[in-house]
Backbone as CSV, one residue per row, in Angstrom:
resi,resn,N_x,N_y,N_z,CA_x,CA_y,CA_z,C_x,C_y,C_z
1,MET,-34.389,-278.532,-69.205,-33.667,-279.734,-68.787,-32.315,-279.783,-69.489
2,ALA,-31.256,-279.910,-68.721,-29.912,-280.008,-69.288,-29.653,-281.423,-69.786
3,HIS,-28.951,-281.527,-70.905,-28.560,-282.833,-71.423,-27.231,-283.241,-70.794
4,ALA,-27.030,-284.555,-70.704,-25.764,-285.054,-70.171,-24.626,-284.644,-71.096
5,LEU,-23.542,-284.163,-70.521,-22.343,-283.807,-71.278,-21.606,-285.077,-71.669
6,GLU,-21.384,-285.269,-72.956,-20.658,-286.447,-73.434,-19.213,-286.063,-73.702
7,HIS,-18.273,-286.801,-73.087,-16.862,-286.470,-73.252,-16.009,-287.720,-73.044
8,ARG,-14.719,-287.593,-73.312,-13.774,-288.706,-73.173,-13.017,-288.588,-71.863
9,LEU,-12.652,-289.761,-71.322,-11.872,-289.837,-70.083,-10.735,-290.822,-70.255
10,GLU,-9.670,-290.620,-69.496,-8.577,-291.589,-69.398,-8.538,-292.088,-67.957
11,LEU,-8.802,-293.384,-67.768,-8.854,-293.961,-66.426,-8.210,-295.342,-66.429
12,ALA,-7.328,-295.584,-65.485,-6.699,-296.896,-65.305,-6.123,-297.431,-66.615
13,GLY,-5.540,-296.542,-67.401,-4.922,-296.951,-68.655,-5.906,-297.174,-69.791
14,HIS,-7.163,-296.806,-69.615,-8.166,-296.970,-70.655,-8.738,-295.621,-71.052
15,SER,-9.049,-295.502,-72.334,-9.801,-294.356,-72.817,-11.262,-294.765,-72.914
16,THR,-12.166,-293.897,-72.429,-13.570,-294.255,-72.421,-14.424,-293.030,-72.662
17,ARG,-15.719,-293.266,-72.815,-16.704,-292.215,-73.011,-17.546,-292.076,-71.749
18,ALA,-17.859,-290.842,-71.378,-18.686,-290.574,-70.200,-19.867,-289.702,-70.577
19,LEU,-20.978,-289.936,-69.903,-22.158,-289.075,-69.950,-22.301,-288.486,-68.554
20,GLU,-22.184,-287.166,-68.417,-22.058,-286.561,-67.084,-23.061,-285.429,-66.889
21,LEU,-23.609,-285.382,-65.676,-24.511,-284.320,-65.256,-23.910,-283.583,-64.073
22,ALA,-23.966,-282.261,-64.094,-23.641,-281.465,-62.919,-24.890,-281.387,-62.037
23,GLY,-24.677,-281.179,-60.734,-25.830,-281.074,-59.851,-25.475,-281.315,-58.405
24,ASP,-26.503,-281.621,-57.632,-26.352,-281.784,-56.192,-25.740,-283.131,-55.845
25,VAL,-25.096,-283.187,-54.699,-24.533,-284.423,-54.169,-25.565,-285.077,-53.246
26,PRO,-25.417,-286.381,-52.948,-24.327,-287.239,-53.402,-24.451,-287.600,-54.875
27,GLY,-23.308,-287.600,-55.550,-23.291,-287.961,-56.951,-23.559,-289.442,-57.146
28,LEU,-24.061,-289.772,-58.329,-24.356,-291.155,-58.691,-23.404,-291.620,-59.783
29,VAL,-22.685,-292.709,-59.535,-21.842,-293.348,-60.543,-22.615,-294.543,-61.072
30,LEU,-22.856,-294.600,-62.387,-23.722,-295.605,-62.998,-22.904,-296.552,-63.868
31,LEU,-22.981,-297.857,-63.559,-22.188,-298.873,-64.240,-23.113,-299.833,-64.984
32,HIS,-22.874,-300.021,-66.278,-23.729,-300.867,-67.103,-23.325,-302.329,-67.012
33,GLY,-24.100,-303.179,-67.679,-23.837,-304.612,-67.702,-23.089,-305.058,-68.946
34,TRP,-22.868,-306.377,-69.027,-22.148,-306.951,-70.158,-22.916,-306.681,-71.451
35,GLY,-22.183,-306.253,-72.484,-22.774,-306.014,-73.783,-23.492,-304.689,-73.904
36,ASP,-23.533,-303.915,-72.822,-24.235,-302.635,-72.842,-23.230,-301.485,-72.950
37,SER,-23.701,-300.287,-72.700,-22.858,-299.104,-72.711,-23.497,-298.058,-71.814
38,ALA,-22.868,-296.913,-71.699,-23.424,-295.826,-70.889,-24.796,-295.392,-71.384
39,ASP,-25.097,-295.643,-72.667,-26.372,-295.210,-73.230,-27.571,-295.833,-72.533
40,ILE,-27.381,-296.975,-71.900,-28.510,-297.626,-71.245,-29.045,-296.801,-70.080
41,TRP,-28.246,-295.835,-69.609,-28.654,-294.982,-68.490,-29.302,-293.680,-68.946
42,ARG,-29.450,-293.455,-70.242,-29.966,-292.163,-70.704,-31.365,-291.829,-70.148
43,PRO,-32.316,-292.770,-70.106,-33.610,-292.411,-69.515,-33.493,-291.972,-68.056
44,LEU,-32.673,-292.657,-67.274,-32.484,-292.269,-65.878,-31.742,-290.942,-65.777
45,LEU,-30.740,-290.731,-66.617,-30.020,-289.462,-66.604,-30.954,-288.294,-66.903
46,ALA,-31.901,-288.502,-67.799,-32.862,-287.439,-68.102,-33.686,-287.081,-66.875
47,GLU,-34.091,-288.102,-66.115,-34.868,-287.858,-64.886,-33.999,-287.181,-63.831
48,LEU,-32.768,-287.614,-63.696,-31.862,-287.006,-62.721,-31.569,-285.555,-63.073
49,SER,-31.454,-285.273,-64.376,-31.204,-283.903,-64.814,-32.342,-282.980,-64.394
50,GLU,-33.574,-283.451,-64.536,-34.723,-282.631,-64.155,-34.713,-282.301,-62.666
51,ARG,-34.092,-283.157,-61.878,-34.061,-282.961,-60.431,-32.733,-282.383,-59.949
52,GLY,-31.862,-282.005,-60.874,-30.614,-281.352,-60.525,-29.644,-282.222,-59.752
53,ARG,-29.595,-283.508,-60.078,-28.731,-284.442,-59.359,-27.466,-284.731,-60.157
54,ARG,-26.349,-284.708,-59.507,-25.067,-284.996,-60.137,-24.973,-286.488,-60.459
55,ALA,-24.449,-286.828,-61.654,-24.354,-288.233,-62.038,-23.358,-288.396,-63.175
56,ILE,-22.831,-289.616,-63.283,-21.946,-289.947,-64.404,-22.151,-291.412,-64.775
57,ALA,-22.256,-291.674,-66.076,-22.301,-293.030,-66.622,-21.148,-293.161,-67.604
58,VAL,-20.478,-294.302,-67.585,-19.306,-294.501,-68.444,-19.422,-295.823,-69.189
59,ASP,-18.712,-295.915,-70.309,-18.522,-297.196,-70.986,-17.404,-297.938,-70.261
60,LEU,-17.702,-299.124,-69.752,-16.661,-299.928,-69.118,-15.677,-300.434,-70.168
61,PRO,-14.409,-300.671,-69.786,-13.433,-301.207,-70.743,-13.950,-302.479,-71.416
62,GLY,-13.783,-302.523,-72.740,-14.247,-303.669,-73.501,-15.642,-303.511,-74.069
63,PHE,-16.315,-302.405,-73.735,-17.695,-302.211,-74.165,-17.893,-300.797,-74.693
64,GLY,-18.975,-300.620,-75.447,-19.286,-299.295,-75.959,-18.117,-298.726,-76.738
65,ARG,-17.730,-297.494,-76.384,-16.640,-296.818,-77.079,-15.377,-296.743,-76.234
66,ALA,-15.277,-297.626,-75.257,-14.054,-297.708,-74.456,-13.030,-298.593,-75.156
67,THR,-11.775,-298.462,-74.740,-10.734,-299.323,-75.301,-10.916,-300.756,-74.820
68,GLN,-10.286,-301.682,-75.519,-10.486,-303.101,-75.258,-9.834,-303.561,-73.956
69,LEU,-10.380,-304.636,-73.414,-9.774,-305.269,-72.248,-8.415,-305.849,-72.618
70,ARG,-7.536,-305.898,-71.640,-6.229,-306.508,-71.846,-6.314,-308.012,-71.612
71,PRO,-5.297,-308.769,-72.014,-5.289,-310.201,-71.699,-5.308,-310.412,-70.186
72,GLY,-5.775,-311.576,-69.772,-5.788,-311.911,-68.350,-7.175,-311.755,-67.758
73,PRO,-7.296,-311.967,-66.435,-8.593,-311.870,-65.767,-9.273,-310.534,-66.024
74,VAL,-10.582,-310.575,-66.152,-11.358,-309.388,-66.514,-11.759,-308.571,-65.292
75,LEU,-12.292,-309.229,-64.265,-12.824,-308.482,-63.127,-11.789,-307.582,-62.452
76,PRO,-10.550,-308.021,-62.238,-9.571,-307.094,-61.647,-9.330,-305.848,-62.495
77,GLN,-9.370,-305.986,-63.828,-9.220,-304.810,-64.687,-10.375,-303.838,-64.497
78,LEU,-11.595,-304.386,-64.427,-12.767,-303.537,-64.241,-12.785,-302.930,-62.835
79,ASP,-12.330,-303.688,-61.839,-12.233,-303.156,-60.471,-11.334,-301.923,-60.428
80,ALA,-10.174,-302.036,-61.057,-9.228,-300.917,-61.045,-9.818,-299.702,-61.745
81,PHE,-10.524,-299.939,-62.838,-11.156,-298.844,-63.581,-12.213,-298.147,-62.724
82,VAL,-13.085,-298.928,-62.086,-14.163,-298.350,-61.279,-13.600,-297.617,-60.062
83,ALA,-12.596,-298.192,-59.414,-12.003,-297.533,-58.248,-11.396,-296.183,-58.639
84,GLU,-10.708,-296.138,-59.771,-10.112,-294.872,-60.205,-11.197,-293.876,-60.599
85,LEU,-12.262,-294.356,-61.221,-13.375,-293.486,-61.580,-13.987,-292.845,-60.335
86,VAL,-14.263,-293.646,-59.319,-14.881,-293.136,-58.092,-13.950,-292.160,-57.387
87,GLY,-12.679,-292.518,-57.267,-11.732,-291.628,-56.608,-11.555,-290.303,-57.321
88,TRP,-11.565,-290.357,-58.666,-11.392,-289.123,-59.447,-12.641,-288.261,-59.422
89,TRP,-13.822,-288.890,-59.489,-15.049,-288.137,-59.698,-15.665,-287.583,-58.415
90,ALA,-15.332,-288.171,-57.270,-15.881,-287.676,-56.004,-15.485,-286.212,-55.822
91,GLU,-16.442,-285.353,-55.647,-16.225,-283.907,-55.584,-15.754,-283.492,-54.199
92,ASP,-14.518,-282.996,-54.112,-13.956,-282.543,-52.837,-14.049,-283.617,-51.763
93,GLY,-13.878,-284.872,-52.185,-13.905,-285.964,-51.222,-15.283,-286.344,-50.730
94,LYS,-16.346,-285.707,-51.264,-17.705,-286.049,-50.844,-18.078,-287.432,-51.381
95,LYS,-18.779,-288.192,-50.570,-19.076,-289.573,-50.929,-20.074,-289.650,-52.082
96,VAL,-19.967,-290.727,-52.841,-20.845,-290.962,-53.982,-21.588,-292.285,-53.779
97,VAL,-22.684,-292.436,-54.511,-23.435,-293.685,-54.559,-23.091,-294.374,-55.870
98,VAL,-22.740,-295.649,-55.806,-22.383,-296.415,-57.000,-23.512,-297.395,-57.295
99,ALA,-24.144,-297.227,-58.456,-25.242,-298.094,-58.875,-24.836,-298.837,-60.134
100,GLY,-25.203,-300.112,-60.211,-24.831,-300.895,-61.380,-25.832,-301.979,-61.665
101,ASN,-25.955,-302.326,-62.943,-26.877,-303.361,-63.388,-26.094,-304.560,-63.891
102,SER,-26.496,-305.778,-63.469,-25.894,-307.003,-63.973,-24.385,-307.014,-63.648
103,LEU,-23.523,-307.010,-64.646,-22.081,-306.947,-64.398,-21.731,-305.704,-63.599
104,GLY,-22.361,-304.561,-63.901,-22.114,-303.343,-63.136,-22.512,-303.493,-61.678
105,GLY,-23.570,-304.258,-61.403,-23.958,-304.519,-60.021,-22.938,-305.354,-59.285
106,CYS,-22.363,-306.323,-59.983,-21.288,-307.122,-59.406,-20.097,-306.239,-59.058
107,LEU,-19.738,-305.337,-59.960,-18.610,-304.432,-59.712,-18.903,-303.507,-58.536
108,ALA,-20.169,-303.076,-58.390,-20.529,-302.225,-57.257,-20.356,-302.969,-55.942
109,LEU,-20.768,-304.238,-55.904,-20.606,-305.034,-54.682,-19.132,-305.298,-54.385
110,ARG,-18.350,-305.560,-55.416,-16.914,-305.771,-55.214,-16.253,-304.497,-54.697
111,LEU,-16.718,-303.358,-55.187,-16.189,-302.089,-54.694,-16.559,-301.895,-53.230
112,ALA,-17.790,-302.237,-52.856,-18.233,-302.095,-51.464,-17.408,-302.975,-50.535
113,GLU,-17.012,-304.128,-51.033,-16.211,-305.056,-50.226,-14.773,-304.577,-50.076
114,ARG,-14.259,-303.901,-51.102,-12.849,-303.503,-51.126,-12.728,-301.986,-51.251
115,ARG,-13.439,-301.257,-50.428,-13.495,-299.798,-50.597,-12.136,-299.129,-50.417
116,ASP,-11.330,-299.595,-49.494,-9.974,-299.066,-49.298,-9.944,-297.539,-49.195
117,GLY,-10.855,-296.998,-48.409,-10.856,-295.561,-48.191,-11.514,-294.747,-49.270
118,LEU,-12.079,-295.378,-50.297,-12.759,-294.631,-51.355,-14.036,-293.995,-50.798
119,PRO,-14.416,-292.821,-51.318,-15.582,-292.100,-50.784,-16.899,-292.681,-51.300
120,VAL,-17.297,-293.831,-50.776,-18.516,-294.519,-51.208,-19.553,-294.447,-50.094
121,ALA,-20.676,-293.768,-50.373,-21.746,-293.664,-49.382,-22.600,-294.921,-49.343
122,GLY,-22.701,-295.621,-50.446,-23.494,-296.835,-50.536,-23.495,-297.334,-51.960
123,VAL,-23.985,-298.554,-52.161,-24.037,-299.141,-53.496,-25.441,-299.649,-53.775
124,VAL,-25.816,-299.602,-55.060,-27.142,-300.045,-55.490,-26.965,-301.061,-56.622
125,PRO,-26.779,-302.339,-56.293,-26.707,-303.367,-57.339,-28.105,-303.734,-57.819
126,MET,-28.260,-303.835,-59.135,-29.541,-304.207,-59.737,-29.370,-305.550,-60.431
127,ALA,-30.048,-306.569,-59.906,-29.902,-307.928,-60.439,-28.434,-308.234,-60.724
128,PRO,-27.562,-308.123,-59.710,-26.117,-308.227,-59.970,-25.675,-309.623,-60.357
129,ASP,-24.742,-309.694,-61.289,-24.067,-310.950,-61.576,-23.259,-311.366,-60.361
130,GLY,-23.017,-312.661,-60.239,-22.164,-313.175,-59.175,-22.908,-313.815,-58.038
131,LEU,-24.224,-313.562,-57.910,-24.999,-314.240,-56.872,-25.317,-315.672,-57.289
132,GLU,-25.503,-315.858,-58.572,-25.714,-317.174,-59.166,-25.060,-317.166,-60.543
133,PRO,-24.807,-318.335,-61.129,-24.226,-318.344,-62.471,-25.074,-317.507,-63.424
134,PRO,-24.455,-316.577,-64.162,-25.222,-315.672,-65.017,-25.862,-316.388,-66.200
135,GLY,-27.083,-315.948,-66.564,-27.786,-316.575,-67.669,-27.789,-315.768,-68.940
136,TRP,-27.286,-314.509,-68.869,-27.381,-313.654,-70.050,-26.555,-314.141,-71.224
137,PHE,-25.396,-314.770,-70.943,-24.505,-315.112,-72.048,-25.109,-316.195,-72.937
138,ASP,-25.715,-317.206,-72.323,-26.306,-318.287,-73.106,-27.401,-317.772,-74.025
139,VAL,-28.171,-316.784,-73.556,-29.258,-316.247,-74.372,-28.716,-315.674,-75.675
140,ILE,-27.602,-314.932,-75.574,-27.014,-314.332,-76.778,-26.290,-315.384,-77.612
141,GLU,-25.466,-316.205,-76.962,-24.639,-317.159,-77.701,-25.491,-318.182,-78.445
142,GLN,-26.638,-318.549,-77.877,-27.477,-319.560,-78.503,-28.485,-318.971,-79.492
143,ASP,-28.499,-317.657,-79.622,-29.395,-317.055,-80.591,-29.020,-317.558,-81.987
144,PRO,-29.960,-318.159,-82.719,-29.593,-318.792,-84.001,-29.060,-317.819,-85.039
145,ILE,-29.575,-316.610,-85.053,-29.108,-315.652,-86.066,-27.694,-315.191,-85.741
146,VAL,-27.436,-314.894,-84.460,-26.090,-314.491,-84.061,-25.087,-315.597,-84.358
147,ARG,-25.438,-316.831,-84.029,-24.527,-317.955,-84.279,-24.256,-318.118,-85.769
148,ARG,-25.282,-317.958,-86.581,-25.107,-318.104,-88.019,-24.187,-317.023,-88.573
149,LEU,-24.367,-315.800,-88.130,-23.532,-314.704,-88.626,-22.068,-314.906,-88.248
150,LEU,-21.831,-315.399,-87.031,-20.454,-315.594,-86.596,-19.776,-316.757,-87.316
151,SER,-20.548,-317.717,-87.775,-19.952,-318.908,-88.395,-19.804,-318.801,-89.905
152,MET,-20.431,-317.814,-90.519,-20.377,-317.717,-91.984,-18.963,-317.404,-92.456
153,PRO,-18.457,-318.134,-93.472,-17.081,-317.926,-93.948,-16.915,-316.706,-94.846
154,ILE,-18.017,-316.084,-95.233,-17.926,-314.927,-96.119,-18.222,-313.652,-95.353
155,ALA,-17.884,-312.519,-95.936,-18.152,-311.239,-95.306,-19.664,-311.030,-95.150
156,VAL,-20.039,-310.458,-94.017,-21.452,-310.225,-93.721,-21.692,-308.726,-93.646
157,PRO,-22.743,-308.217,-94.293,-23.025,-306.781,-94.183,-23.180,-306.337,-92.739
158,ASN,-22.571,-305.216,-92.407,-22.627,-304.723,-91.030,-24.057,-304.557,-90.531
159,ALA,-24.952,-304.161,-91.409,-26.333,-303.930,-90.990,-26.979,-305.211,-90.462
160,LEU,-26.638,-306.358,-91.042,-27.203,-307.621,-90.576,-26.695,-307.973,-89.186
161,VAL,-25.401,-307.779,-88.955,-24.829,-308.070,-87.639,-25.449,-307.162,-86.591
162,GLU,-25.551,-305.886,-86.937,-26.125,-304.922,-86.005,-27.554,-305.289,-85.652
163,ALA,-28.362,-305.630,-86.642,-29.765,-305.952,-86.398,-29.908,-307.207,-85.543
164,ALA,-29.084,-308.226,-85.804,-29.186,-309.477,-85.064,-28.795,-309.296,-83.609
165,SER,-27.688,-308.611,-83.371,-27.228,-308.438,-81.983,-28.190,-307.557,-81.202
166,ALA,-28.731,-306.501,-81.848,-29.682,-305.627,-81.157,-30.963,-306.377,-80.831
167,ASP,-31.418,-307.239,-81.749,-32.653,-307.984,-81.509,-32.476,-308.974,-80.357
168,ALA,-31.346,-309.687,-80.327,-31.097,-310.627,-79.241,-31.003,-309.906,-77.908
169,GLN,-30.315,-308.761,-77.905,-30.182,-307.977,-76.679,-31.543,-307.482,-76.199
170,ARG,-32.381,-307.046,-77.126,-33.686,-306.507,-76.733,-34.557,-307.606,-76.129
171,ARG,-34.544,-308.781,-76.734,-35.355,-309.870,-76.200,-34.866,-310.315,-74.832
172,LEU,-33.581,-310.207,-74.604,-33.023,-310.526,-73.290,-33.389,-309.463,-72.270
173,ALA,-33.347,-308.190,-72.682,-33.404,-307.100,-71.712,-34.793,-306.745,-71.249
174,LEU,-35.759,-306.725,-72.141,-37.016,-306.059,-71.833,-38.208,-306.994,-71.952
175,LEU,-39.106,-306.900,-70.986,-40.350,-307.643,-71.044,-41.386,-306.926,-71.904
176,HIS,-41.560,-305.639,-71.683,-42.555,-304.846,-72.392,-41.925,-303.518,-72.815
177,PRO,-41.011,-303.531,-73.775,-40.301,-302.297,-74.122,-41.202,-301.282,-74.791
178,SER,-41.103,-300.039,-74.365,-41.774,-298.951,-75.051,-40.933,-298.548,-76.250
179,GLU,-41.476,-297.679,-77.080,-40.718,-297.227,-78.244,-39.454,-296.481,-77.820
180,ALA,-39.552,-295.696,-76.743,-38.377,-294.966,-76.265,-37.310,-295.934,-75.770
181,GLN,-37.744,-296.986,-75.086,-36.792,-297.974,-74.589,-36.142,-298.734,-75.749
182,ARG,-36.940,-299.053,-76.760,-36.380,-299.731,-77.931,-35.285,-298.894,-78.573
183,ALA,-35.500,-297.592,-78.624,-34.512,-296.714,-79.244,-33.197,-296.753,-78.486
184,VAL,-33.262,-296.817,-77.154,-32.041,-296.891,-76.351,-31.329,-298.216,-76.593
185,VAL,-32.093,-299.316,-76.568,-31.476,-300.628,-76.784,-30.892,-300.723,-78.179
186,ASP,-31.628,-300.231,-79.175,-31.103,-300.270,-80.537,-29.813,-299.464,-80.668
187,ALA,-29.688,-298.419,-79.865,-28.513,-297.550,-79.971,-27.247,-298.304,-79.680
188,TYR,-27.286,-299.278,-78.728,-26.012,-299.911,-78.471,-25.680,-301.012,-79.455
189,GLY,-26.589,-301.338,-80.360,-26.207,-302.227,-81.441,-25.164,-301.599,-82.346
190,SER,-25.156,-300.282,-82.461,-24.234,-299.600,-83.363,-22.798,-299.671,-82.880
191,ASP,-22.602,-299.969,-81.566,-21.244,-300.046,-81.045,-20.570,-301.378,-81.403
192,ARG,-21.329,-302.340,-81.907,-20.721,-303.602,-82.322,-21.272,-303.949,-83.708
193,ALA,-21.063,-303.027,-84.631,-21.702,-303.104,-85.937,-21.012,-304.063,-86.890
194,THR,-19.859,-304.605,-86.536,-19.186,-305.535,-87.420,-19.117,-306.908,-86.773
195,ARG,-18.881,-307.914,-87.621,-18.768,-309.270,-87.088,-17.569,-309.379,-86.153
196,THR,-16.509,-308.654,-86.433,-15.340,-308.652,-85.549,-15.706,-308.120,-84.165
197,ASP,-16.482,-307.040,-84.140,-16.905,-306.480,-82.859,-17.767,-307.463,-82.085
198,LEU,-18.690,-308.115,-82.783,-19.562,-309.077,-82.117,-18.763,-310.265,-81.600
199,ALA,-17.789,-310.742,-82.376,-16.949,-311.845,-81.925,-16.144,-311.451,-80.687
200,ALA,-15.637,-310.213,-80.646,-14.896,-309.743,-79.475,-15.797,-309.671,-78.249
201,LEU,-17.036,-309.257,-78.460,-17.981,-309.204,-77.356,-18.237,-310.598,-76.798
202,MET,-18.454,-311.570,-77.676,-18.700,-312.937,-77.219,-17.491,-313.499,-76.490
203,GLU,-16.298,-313.179,-76.958,-15.088,-313.650,-76.286,-14.984,-313.070,-74.886
204,SER,-15.351,-311.805,-74.712,-15.314,-311.218,-73.367,-16.288,-311.929,-72.445
205,GLY,-17.441,-312.355,-72.980,-18.395,-313.103,-72.171,-17.835,-314.448,-71.736
206,ARG,-17.150,-315.129,-72.644,-16.554,-316.420,-72.290,-15.476,-316.256,-71.221
207,ARG,-14.742,-315.164,-71.278,-13.711,-314.907,-70.264,-14.328,-314.587,-68.908
208,LEU,-15.459,-313.891,-68.942,-16.090,-313.461,-67.704,-16.817,-314.586,-66.975
209,LEU,-17.410,-315.522,-67.720,-18.264,-316.527,-67.103,-17.626,-317.249,-65.926
210,PRO,-16.412,-317.807,-66.051,-15.827,-318.501,-64.898,-15.551,-317.580,-63.726
211,GLU,-15.217,-316.315,-63.996,-14.959,-315.378,-62.905,-16.244,-315.039,-62.159
212,LEU,-17.334,-314.896,-62.885,-18.608,-314.558,-62.256,-19.247,-315.759,-61.566
213,SER,-18.831,-316.967,-61.943,-19.429,-318.179,-61.389,-18.683,-318.713,-60.180
214,SER,-17.610,-318.036,-59.765,-16.789,-318.563,-58.669,-16.708,-317.572,-57.513
215,ALA,-17.870,-317.206,-56.958,-17.958,-316.340,-55.775,-17.100,-315.086,-55.943
216,PRO,-17.503,-314.152,-56.808,-16.668,-312.982,-57.086,-16.626,-311.944,-55.977
217,PHE,-17.414,-312.136,-54.910,-17.342,-311.214,-53.774,-17.721,-311.952,-52.499
218,ASP,-17.305,-311.390,-51.375,-17.610,-311.944,-50.055,-18.671,-311.037,-49.426
219,LEU,-19.914,-311.478,-49.423,-21.010,-310.617,-49.000,-20.856,-310.124,-47.571
220,VAL,-20.343,-310.979,-46.700,-20.239,-310.579,-45.292,-19.153,-309.541,-45.074
221,GLY,-18.329,-309.291,-46.079,-17.292,-308.279,-45.948,-17.771,-306.886,-46.288
222,ILE,-19.041,-306.746,-46.688,-19.584,-305.454,-47.093,-20.106,-304.716,-45.872
223,ARG,-19.662,-303.486,-45.681,-20.042,-302.700,-44.504,-20.886,-301.464,-44.844
224,CYS,-20.798,-300.957,-46.058,-21.558,-299.751,-46.399,-23.006,-300.127,-46.717
225,PRO,-23.931,-299.165,-46.707,-25.324,-299.460,-47.060,-25.463,-300.022,-48.471
226,VAL,-26.335,-301.017,-48.608,-26.591,-301.654,-49.904,-28.093,-301.629,-50.156
227,LEU,-28.482,-301.130,-51.317,-29.867,-301.192,-51.777,-29.901,-302.144,-52.967
228,LEU,-30.406,-303.341,-52.748,-30.457,-304.349,-53.795,-31.798,-304.229,-54.519
229,VAL,-31.746,-303.968,-55.827,-32.956,-303.785,-56.623,-33.105,-304.972,-57.567
230,TRP,-34.308,-305.511,-57.607,-34.551,-306.695,-58.417,-35.886,-306.565,-59.127
231,GLY,-35.945,-306.922,-60.387,-37.213,-306.972,-61.096,-37.966,-308.229,-60.704
232,ALA,-39.199,-308.082,-60.279,-39.981,-309.235,-59.834,-40.190,-310.241,-60.963
233,HIS,-40.095,-309.796,-62.228,-40.278,-310.675,-63.377,-38.959,-310.916,-64.105
234,ASP,-37.864,-310.874,-63.378,-36.555,-311.130,-63.974,-36.505,-312.576,-64.451
235,ARG,-36.363,-312.768,-65.766,-36.353,-314.113,-66.325,-35.007,-314.806,-66.174
236,LEU,-33.959,-314.059,-65.879,-32.627,-314.646,-65.789,-32.323,-315.167,-64.391
237,LEU,-32.700,-314.417,-63.364,-32.509,-314.844,-61.972,-33.806,-314.576,-61.205
238,PRO,-34.851,-315.361,-61.462,-36.157,-315.017,-60.905,-36.295,-315.226,-59.406
239,ASP,-35.676,-316.242,-58.840,-35.837,-316.544,-57.411,-34.491,-316.970,-56.846
240,SER,-33.687,-316.007,-56.521,-32.317,-316.294,-56.117,-32.207,-316.496,-54.616
241,GLU,-31.733,-317.677,-54.213,-31.462,-317.900,-52.792,-30.350,-316.974,-52.315
242,ALA,-29.397,-316.703,-53.198,-28.313,-315.790,-52.823,-28.842,-314.392,-52.557
243,ARG,-29.879,-313.996,-53.295,-30.487,-312.699,-53.053,-31.056,-312.631,-51.637
244,ILE,-31.653,-313.736,-51.192,-32.218,-313.791,-49.844,-31.109,-313.679,-48.812
245,VAL,-29.977,-314.338,-49.066,-28.837,-314.244,-48.149,-28.347,-312.809,-48.059
246,LEU,-28.187,-312.162,-49.219,-27.735,-310.780,-49.223,-28.736,-309.885,-48.500
247,GLY,-30.030,-310.150,-48.692,-31.055,-309.355,-48.042,-31.065,-309.501,-46.536
248,SER,-30.478,-310.579,-46.023,-30.457,-310.796,-44.576,-29.327,-310.048,-43.887
249,LEU,-28.395,-309.483,-44.648,-27.286,-308.758,-44.039,-27.790,-307.446,-43.456
250,PRO,-27.230,-307.002,-42.336,-27.773,-305.817,-41.652,-27.668,-304.526,-42.444
251,THR,-26.764,-304.458,-43.408,-26.593,-303.208,-44.164,-27.424,-303.161,-45.437
252,THR,-28.193,-304.218,-45.717,-28.839,-304.350,-47.018,-30.353,-304.207,-46.930
253,HIS,-30.901,-303.456,-47.884,-32.348,-303.376,-48.066,-32.663,-303.877,-49.465
254,VAL,-33.659,-304.741,-49.589,-34.024,-305.332,-50.879,-35.336,-304.742,-51.360
255,GLU,-35.349,-304.288,-52.619,-36.549,-303.754,-53.239,-36.865,-304.553,-54.503
256,LEU,-38.068,-305.158,-54.557,-38.549,-305.815,-55.761,-39.458,-304.846,-56.516
257,ILE,-39.272,-304.751,-57.830,-40.092,-303.864,-58.650,-41.047,-304.722,-59.467
258,ASP,-42.331,-304.577,-59.193,-43.346,-305.356,-59.896,-43.373,-305.013,-61.384
259,GLY,-43.642,-306.031,-62.193,-43.777,-305.819,-63.630,-42.490,-305.467,-64.329
260,CYS,-41.362,-305.749,-63.706,-40.056,-305.341,-64.236,-39.163,-306.550,-64.394
261,GLY,-38.390,-306.570,-65.472,-37.405,-307.607,-65.704,-36.040,-307.190,-65.188
262,PRO,-34.969,-307.556,-65.880,-33.619,-307.321,-65.358,-33.063,-305.914,-65.583
263,TYR,-33.839,-305.030,-66.238,-33.320,-303.702,-66.545,-34.244,-302.614,-65.988
264,PRO,-34.247,-302.393,-64.681,-35.151,-301.374,-64.119,-34.887,-299.967,-64.630
265,GLN,-33.654,-299.664,-65.062,-33.373,-298.319,-65.565,-34.106,-298.047,-66.874
266,LEU,-34.549,-299.097,-67.571,-35.327,-298.928,-68.788,-36.808,-299.234,-68.573
267,GLU,-37.088,-300.256,-67.792,-38.464,-300.728,-67.647,-39.236,-300.015,-66.538
268,ALA,-38.542,-299.490,-65.551,-39.201,-298.838,-64.415,-38.372,-297.639,-63.966
269,THR,-38.100,-296.739,-64.913,-37.185,-295.626,-64.655,-37.643,-294.760,-63.487
270,ARG,-38.917,-294.398,-63.461,-39.419,-293.519,-62.407,-39.339,-294.190,-61.033
271,ARG,-39.693,-295.471,-60.981,-39.624,-296.186,-59.701,-38.179,-296.288,-59.224
272,LEU,-37.265,-296.573,-60.119,-35.855,-296.628,-59.743,-35.390,-295.275,-59.233
273,LEU,-35.815,-294.218,-59.888,-35.457,-292.868,-59.447,-35.935,-292.627,-58.018
274,GLU,-37.154,-293.048,-57.702,-37.693,-292.885,-56.352,-36.840,-293.603,-55.316
275,LEU,-36.263,-294.731,-55.700,-35.423,-295.495,-54.781,-34.045,-294.857,-54.619
276,LEU,-33.509,-294.311,-55.702,-32.157,-293.786,-55.683,-32.049,-292.433,-54.984
277,LEU,-33.006,-291.568,-55.197,-32.874,-290.181,-54.710,-32.645,-290.090,-53.200
278,PRO,-33.362,-290.845,-52.361,-33.127,-290.711,-50.917,-32.031,-291.620,-50.356
279,PHE,-31.412,-292.429,-51.208,-30.427,-293.409,-50.721,-29.032,-292.782,-50.664
280,PRO,-28.244,-293.080,-49.618,-28.670,-293.741,-48.381,-29.373,-292.760,-47.464
281,ALA,-30.333,-293.258,-46.719,-31.137,-292.375,-45.845,-30.264,-291.801,-44.741
């Protein structure tokens, strides 16, 4: 089994980190959610590697090891980054599938709406932000340990900040995390190991909330195939009327994964793989 190649990229004026697999087309572009990084896709990348499928996961601007977001609206910056990524990575103009979780799912839907000739075969949003007001930010912001660390007037050991943010993220992300899944979630705590990093992350969430809460995409404008994946036990958006609306569109197929919360790439990796490999049919 080949490991994903880790390397740096320059896209839309940002420097970022990519995890990339060579293999068969259509290639898969994997977009993470708020507070995450490309590392959240490592279990899925391992499965894709075994099957010889081409794929790439990147740190979005403002997260992981990518450069920081610029002042101003966030979603247009991320849109430009994703569009340039897709245009650059499509092999000889062959179409790619864009899959994203949470914020990444929102970006995938926005890309589907505004494809502008980009080689997109279809999109796979997983519990995407933007269908309803997102609940992930309140979970982190109201965590008592995180709030205490951010408010303390004295220097805080990096290890304490890292442990608190990783614990809050894990409780948000996973219903029944295995040890392997815990290791992946813990890994992205290291990307915000200082109080300054954690404060910057929280600020990005505050900037994003109004943008995600004000109809960030026009569902009826989407023409390419859409595979909407949802965890049946998603505690953040358990019964979304907007999900039903999206599922009624002629280009959309909705898949609920039993026993899964908001992170199918960690909680139901094999089932997600089964859905992704034949898409679009």
